[in-house]
Every structure is written in C-alpha cells, then in structure tokens.
N, C-alpha and C positions, 0 to 999 in steps of 0.2 A: 556732556556725558549723560548716558541714559541708564537708569537703574530699574531694570525689570527682572532681575535675578536675585536669588536668595540662597545662602548656604556656601559651604566651602568644599569639603570632600564629596558630599552629596548635595548637588546644586540643581535648582530648577529655575526655569525662565517661563513666565507666562506671556501670552500674546493675544491680540484681538480686542475688539470693542463690543460694547453692549448691543449695538444694532448693526454690526457688521455681519458678514456671512458665517463667521465661526469664531470660536475662541479656543484656546488650548494651552498646553504646557509642553516644554521639553525638559526631561529629567536627565541629568548627566551625572555620572559617578556611581550609578547603581551597580553593585557587584554582579558578575555573570552567574548563570546557573540557577537563578530563582525562577520558580514556576509563575508565569504571569499571563493572564488573559483578560479580556474586557469584563468578564464576569467577576473578576477580583476587584474591579474598580466601581462597577455600576451600583452596587448596593449603597456605597457611601454617597454617590451622587444623588441617588434617590432620596436620601435623607435631607439634602439641601435643595432639591428641586422645587421651583415655584409652583403654585397652584395645587399643592397637596392638601390644603385645608382653607377654610374661609379666613383664617388668621394670617395668611401670607399673601404675597403678590399673586394675582390671578393670571399673570403671563403664563401661557401654556407651552412650556419647553420640556420635551422628553429628556433632554440632557443625556442623550446616548453617546457614549465615548467610543472612539475608534483609535486603535493603536496602529500608528503608521510606520514605526521603525523600532529597532532595539530588541526585537525578540525573534527567535528562530526555533521552530519545532516546540513552541510553547514555553521556552525559557529565555530569560534575559541574556544578552550577549556581552554586556559590559559597555556597549556603545549607547549613544543618546537615544532615549525613549521618547518618541514624539506622540502626543495625545491630542486628539481633536474632538471638539464638541460643536456641532452645528447649531446655529441660531435659526429657529424655524418659525418663531412667532414675534418677529420684530414689528413694532408699530411706531416708526419715527414721526409719523404725522401727529402723534399725541404731543410732541414737543415743539412743533413748528410755531405755534402761537407765541411761545416764550423764547424763541431763538435769539432775540436781541436783548433780553433782560437777564440779569443774574439771579439765580435761585439762592436765597439766603440759606446758610447751613451747608450748601454744596460747594464743590471746588470750582464753580464756574468762573468767579472773579479771579481766584488764584491762578487757575490755568491760563486765563486770558492774559494776566499780568506776566506770566512766565514765558508763554509761547507766542503771544500775539494773535492767537486764534484758539478756538475750542470746538470740540465735537458736542453740539447741543442735543444730539440724539441720545438722551438718557445719561449724558455725562461721559460717553466713550469709555476710556480706560479707568475713569474714576468711579464707574458704576460698580455696585456690588455684584453684578453679573460676573466680574472677573474672578470672584472667589470660587466659582465652579472649577476653574483650572487648578486652583490650589488643592481642592478636595480630591481631584483626580490624581495629582502628584502625591498627595498624602497617602493615597491607597497604595501606591508603589512603595513609599517609605515604610509602611507597615510591614512589608515583606522582609525588610532589612532588620527589623527589631521584633522577631516573633516572641522573644522572651518578655516583651512589655505589653501590658494591657492598658488601653486608654479609654476613659469614659468621661463624657462631657454632658452638661445639663444646665438648665436655667435655675438659678437660686433666688432671683428677684425680678419682678416685672412691674413696671409702673410704680416703683417704690414699695411694692408689697412683697416681702420676703417669704420664703418657705419656712415651715416649722421643721427644724432639724430632727426633732423627736419623731416626726412622721416620715422620715426619709425611707423610701422603698425603691431600690434600684430597678425592680421589675416594672415600676410605673413609668420610667423614663421614656420607653418606646411605646407606651400604652395610651398616650395622649398627644395632642397637637403641639404641646409646648416643651417637650423633652423635660418634663417636670417630675421630680421624684416624690413630690408631696401631692397626693390626689385632691386634697382639700384646696390647696393653693391653685391647682389647675382649674378647678371649678370656678374659683373667684376670678381668675385671669380671663376666662371666657367672657364674662360680663364686662370686664375692664377693656379688653381689646375691642369687643363689639361696640362699646360706647365710644371709644376713641375713633374707630373707623367711621361710624355713623356721623360723628361730629366733624369729620374731615381732618382729624388730628392724628397723633401717633404717640407711642410710649417707648421708653427706654427699657433696658434689661441688663442683668448681670449674669454672665455665664461662668460656671466653675468647671475646671477640667482636672482630672486626677490620673496620673500615670503610675502604675504599679509594676514592679519587676525591674526597674532601672537599677543596675548594680552600683555600688559605691565606686567613685573614681572618674565618672564622665564629667567633662568640663575643664576649666583651667582657672588659675588663681587671679589673673588680672584682667586682661582685655578680651578674653573669650569666656567669661564666666557663663556657666550654664543658665543662671537666672537672667543675665543681661541678654543672652541670645534668645531666650524665651520672651523676654519683654519686647525685644525688637520685632520678633515674629508676630506676636499678638497685636502690637500697636501698629503693625503694617496693614491690619485688616480694616476694610472700609467701616466707618462709623465707630471704631473702637476709640474710646476717650480715656480709659484708665486701665491700669494693670496692677495686680497684687500677687505676691508670692507668699505662701504660707499665711501667717496672720496679717501680713501687709501693714496697712496704716494702723491697725489695732495694736501692733507690736509697740508702737510709740507710747501706748497708754499702760504698758506693763512695766513691772520692775525687772531688774536684771535676773533675779532668781526665778521669777515667774516665766520670763521669756526663754531662759536656758533650757535646751532639750537635754535633760539629764540622761545619763547612760548607766546601765548595769551590764554585767557580764552576760553574754548570750550563750548559745550552745557552743561547746568546745570546737574551736576552729571556725566558728561562724561569726557573723556580724554582731555587734553589741545590741542589747535590748534598749531601745530608746523609750523614755517614759512620756514623751510628748513629741509633737512635730510642728512647733511654732514656726520653724524655718522653712517649712514646705518642701523638705527633702534636699535642700542645698545649703552647704556651709563653705564659705570662702570661694564661692563660684564653682564648687565641685559637688557632685551628687553624693549623698550619704548612704544610699540604699533604702531610705524611707520613701514612701509615696511622694511624688512631685505633685504639689497642689497649687494651681494658679486660678485667678479670677480675672475676667475681662469685662469692663463696663462698656456697654453700647449706648450711644445717644439715641434719642427718638429719631425716627426716620424724618429726613428733612423735606422730602416730597410730600406735601400735604395740600388738601383742598382749601383750607382756610387761607384767605388772602393775607399776605405778609408784605410790609413795606420794603421796597428795594430800589435799585437804579438800573437804567439800561446802559448800553455800551457808550452812549454819548453823555452819560452822567446825569440824565434827567430822572427825577423821582417818579416812581410809579408803584403799583402793587402787582403782586404775582400770586397766582394760584396754580399749583402744579397738577395737571390732569394726568390721566394714564393709570397704569396698574402698579401699585406700590405696596410694600409691606407696612401694615399699621404698627408693627414692632419688628424691626430688622434683626434684633437680638435673637429671635427664635431661630431663624435660619443661620444665625451666627454659630450655633452649637456645633454642627459638623465641620465648620471652617476652623474653629478653635481646636477641635480634636485633630484635624489635619495638620495644622501648624505645629502642634505638639509632636506629632509623628515625624514631620519633616526635620524639626530641630534635633530630635533624638536619634534619627537615622544618621544625620550628619555628625553628631557628637560621638556616636558609637564608632564610626569609621575614623574620625580624627583621633580618638583614644587609641584605637588599634594601630594607627600609623605611628603614634608617638611612643607607646610603650610595648607594642608587640602583642 
C-alpha cells in the first residue's frame, strides 16, 4: 500500500520526484464556488522557493504553478484540483558520485531496505522538494478557511532562540529567516554563514499560530485536532519534534499553573481564558483560543563535511554530499508548516460541518 495522500474530507495527494520533470498535488474535496487562480497560490510558493537568499539552497527553481483541472471561469467546481510545478534546474549529476553509497541522516538506506532500490537523484520522493506541492495545496486550503489567519516564523536557529520581548510581527517578512526578532536575525546571519563555509548545517524551530479557529473543531479520541496537527507536521521532511501549546514545558508545571483558567466573557460569547498553555486544544477539540504549535527541524543531512558510511555492498567508506543544499532547512520549513496548518484546518472545518451541520 502506498501513502501519498493526507486528509479526510479535504484530501490532497502529492506526486513527483526531486529531479523528475515536475512535481505537483491533486486536491480533492474542495467545495465548489471558491475563486481560485494561479495568483492565489504563487505568493506562498515564492516564500518557499529555493535561491531566494544566500541562506537557502541555490537551486534556481521559479516554482511556477499551473492549475490543470478543477476550476471553470475562475471558480472551483468541486472536482479534483490538479496542480503542477515544473522542475527546471535539475542537476542529477551532482549525485552520481555517491549513487552507490548511503548518505547518513537521509532516507537512502531505509528506502533501499523497503523497496530494494532508490532514486539517488537527490532522494527522489524523500527530498524536501516535495514540500512545494504541499505549499501549493495549502494555498487552496486557505480559501476554505477565510475566517482563520495563520502565521509561522522561526523562533530558534542553531540553538539560539529569539527574545520574546523583542517579538515584532512586521519583521517576519523583512529578513531572510522569517524571524520576528531583528537582533536574532542579525546573529543568525553569522551562524548560518559560518556553518555553510564549514560545509556543515544547523537546525531550527518553527512556531505557527492560527487565530480565528472557532471552538468545536476536532474530535475527542482518534481524530483529535492536536493529533492531526502532529501527524501533519511530523510528515514534513526533516521534522524531528512537535509541540502543542507549552508542549514539554507543561510537564514542569503544577496543575494550577498549567490549567487555562476561565472567566465569563461577553454575553453570549466564548469565555475569557486567562492563559493558553494548551495551545488552543482541549480534549482533542479547539477551544476558540489561538492554536500554537512548534516544529523542530534537524540540521540538513546533505553536507560537505565527510561522514562515515557504507555502500550497498556493506563496505565502509566516507561520503561528502556535493550539490546545492540548504545550510538550515528549517528556514524554508516556515511556509511548509503554515501550509500544513491550513490543510488540517480546512479538513477539520469540513468534517465538523459534516457531523454537526
């Protein structure tokens, strides 16, 4: 069985390989009558596009999206929406030298063990190139949830966190790191430059906040909103950790500290919460507070520094990965995290409507 799809009522399937002719997504379950054009999708892809700064992969991909189906006269028809992004700057020759050896930290050995073969051209389906398809699908999902605003940004890079007291939302799109703290962004420039010049890489933590989600989305047991978000975020390439609300820090609080106390709100409205340690979810169902998640991204595994490994025959060797790679993959993970948030919430909105009307 193959698993290339995600979602229930709002479902998307991604296809294509890193160095194939194209990649894309098929979105199924999108309601009809929504205004949709390539210009609604392209700005989100531009945020993820490689080569946008010296701190990302220098692969030159315009990532121009084409809508092949599912719209008529500028509106969604309710039928599958097919999205295609051509690969125009593939350089598989960068990987030929290491075609017979496994890159540590990558899925090379795991893929070979499962399928008996692997696409050594940048990892094929396991490449982070696949996430462009998710961002395109996420742009469609945003049309389903116009009441929700989603913002993602980097809060830690290379073990260096932002200062929350300096948080400025206007700074997020003003620097190359999607960083809300301008002082941290200045420090990170030096850190990433040093890692790149040393042939190494750094990890990062991305935070995502969704506001405007009403109370009631999700389910109590096996379709918890937080478990759906965890599955979505942990499916992103290089993601190694997920937190909701206070996450692991909640384990260090007392019961009264962790409780999100409530007071009466406006008449007929939602209660006034005194805190949001839970990150906007209680019992698997949204509370109406902002959803807050964090995703930890490991350092990019493709590095110039030689690393011990073995080849397909089990012989010991060393490997150095040439080519064009992100010195910190978490930077371009920001629009991907935001897209996965949108995809989950669009799905949850339609599921909620189907169950309770």
